[in-house]
C-alpha positions, 0 to 999 in steps of 0.5 A, a space after each residue: 520764429 524761435 525754437 529751443 529743445 532739450 536733448 539727453 545725452 549719454 546711454 548710463 542713466 545709473 551711473 551719472 545723475 542727469 545735469 540740467 544744462 541751458 546753452 545760450 548762443 547765436 545762433 544765426 550766424 556760423 560761429 554760433 552753430 559751431 560752437 553748438 554743435 562743439 557743446 552737443 558733441 563734447 556732451 554726446 561723447 562724456 556726460 550726462 546732461 538734459 540740454 535746453 537750447 536759448 537762441 540768441 537775442 532771445 526766445 519768448 518769456 514763457 520758454 525762458 520762465 519753464 528752464 527757470 522754473 526745471 531748474 538750473 546747473 549750468 550755463 555756455 552763454 556766447 552772450 553774458 549781456 544779453 537780457 535773457 541771459 542776464 537773467 538766468 545769470 542774475 536767478 541762479 547759483 549755477 556756473 557760468 561757461 562764457 564765450 566771447 563777449 563776457 560782462 564788463 567788470 564792472 557787471 561781473 556778479 560778485 562770487 560767481 562762478 565764471 569762466 571765458 573763453 575766447 577764439 584769441 581774437 588777436 591771433 585771429 586778425 595777426 594772421 589776416 595781416 600776415 596773409 596778406 603781408 606774406 602775398 607782397 601784392 599790395 597797395 594798401 591794408 583795410 579792415 571792415 567791422 561793423 557798428 552793431 559791435 562797436 562795445 565787444 571785445 572780438 571786433 577791437 582785439 582782431 582789429 588792433 592785432 590785424 593794425 599792430 601787424 600791418 604797421 610792424 611791415 611798415 605798411 599802412 592800414 585803413 580802417 572803417 567802421 561807419 556803417 550806420 553813424 548818420 542813417 542812410 549813409 554807411 554804404 555811401 560812407 563805404 564806397 567813397 572807403 573803398 574808392 580810396 583805399 590805394 590799389 591794389 588792396 587788401 581788406 579783411 571783414 570781422 566776418 564774413 557776411 560783411 565780407 559779401 556785403 564788401 564783395 557787393 560793395 566792390 561789384 557795384 562799383 565795378 572794381 575787380 576781385 582780387 585784383 583791385 579788392 582782396 576780401 577775406 573774411 572769417 568765421 568759413 561761414 562753408 554756406 556764403 564762402 561757396 556761394 557769393 561771388 567770386 567765392 570768399 576767401 577766410 579764416 575758420 576760428 575753430 568754433 566747433 573745438 571752442 564749444 567742446 573747449 566750453 563744455 569741459 570747463 564747466 563738467 569741470 565746474 560742475 564737479 568742483 575743478 577749475 581746469 587750466 585754457 589750454 592756448 590753440 597756435 592759430 597758423 596761416 593752414 586755418 585760412 581757407 584760400 578762396 578766388 577772392 584772394 587769388 585766382 586760380 584758373 578752374 581746375 586748381 578752383 574745383 580743386 581747391 573747394 574739394 579739398 576746403 569740403 573735405 577738412 570741413 567733412 571728412 570727419 562725418 565719414 565722407 564718400 567721395 561719392 561725396 566731393 562728387 556731389 557737393 562739386 556738382 559735376 561728372 563723377 569722370 570729371 571730378 577724379 580727374 582734374 582731382 589726381 590732375 591737380 593734387 597726383 592722388 586721389 579724393 579718396 585718399 585725400 579723405 585718408 590722411 585728413 582723418 588720419 592728420 587730425 587722429 594723431 594731432 588727437 593723439 600728441 595732444 588730448 588723453 584721449 582713449 585709442 576708440 575715442 579717437 578713431 570714431 571721432 574720427 570717421 572711423 566705426 571700427 577700432 581695426 579699419 584704424 589700426 591698419 590706416 593708420 599704420 599702413 600710414 605712420 609706418 606704427 601702431 597709435 599707440 607706439 605713435 603716442 609714446 614716441 610723439 609724447 616722449 620728445 
């Protein structure tokens, strides 16, 4: 059942007019939910937006009618080709920020303010390929996409970058996209493809749900993962990745950050400005490694799950007990295994992650220190300043001044 709701962000209503923003995203997957989370984060911290959420592929016509009747000042969407989104754009003159799937060039409306943002899909494909190549353990490399996305930009860009990187290393890349080409034969074709790959094989998938299907196919064919086939997804959907068998390694495209950036772009457009897209480098630390690409002893596997959970939730104010609850083991066992493998406590690891993010934001943004402290999970500025000084042996302001002067 489709749902929608409105959120008014901000308290200083007398200082800024309320803007009516339509946010149309595919919220049925991790990437869409993370994009939405980023948009809402920006709206809560910066401006006064009344946000109407449209869950793609579409909402009932009466819901769209009510949104149009209320008036729209701006649109953020992940799919300009969707019928509901096309109607919003066609029946308003509001500026648009499109993420991932923009209008085809031949269909772009004339004289419209439209900014495009992507998660740099070519780099995602390259990171996946380099992750596999760096191990030097494979006799073949494959990329799996879904025919449902055959007209989309993202899959082809990821696959092309993956293939280019693999072939540049003197290796051969095999691709599969025949899921639904012939009715009822998609799974059979996939099974034949997996069996044909020289083993051990490394397979990257367009997104996590597709990677889980590959894991299931490997289980059916009795192809051991990761010994015979290593599988890598994209989106780092914690629910899917941690519950699949074996747990799925995945690249995190930082969709929440892209959502924040999309809102920032729209905010600038609403004030008559355009801002340049800030390109963020993609690196190996965005690959969340789990058992689908690396065999781990039980203690290391437990700690790996804890580290991934901390990386995903450190800024949300979690504590050691939240990590223990997530792991589903005794407090004593969690603490013991973590100290054995990491050489530090869970609490220290959480604080290190928060401070790492804070230092990154001090270097890369002009945000006030108080805002950085708050967005990194510190509710008290004095506590943040003391923790930062212990870790970096200088105040946040001194650290920023030193780093920006380099």
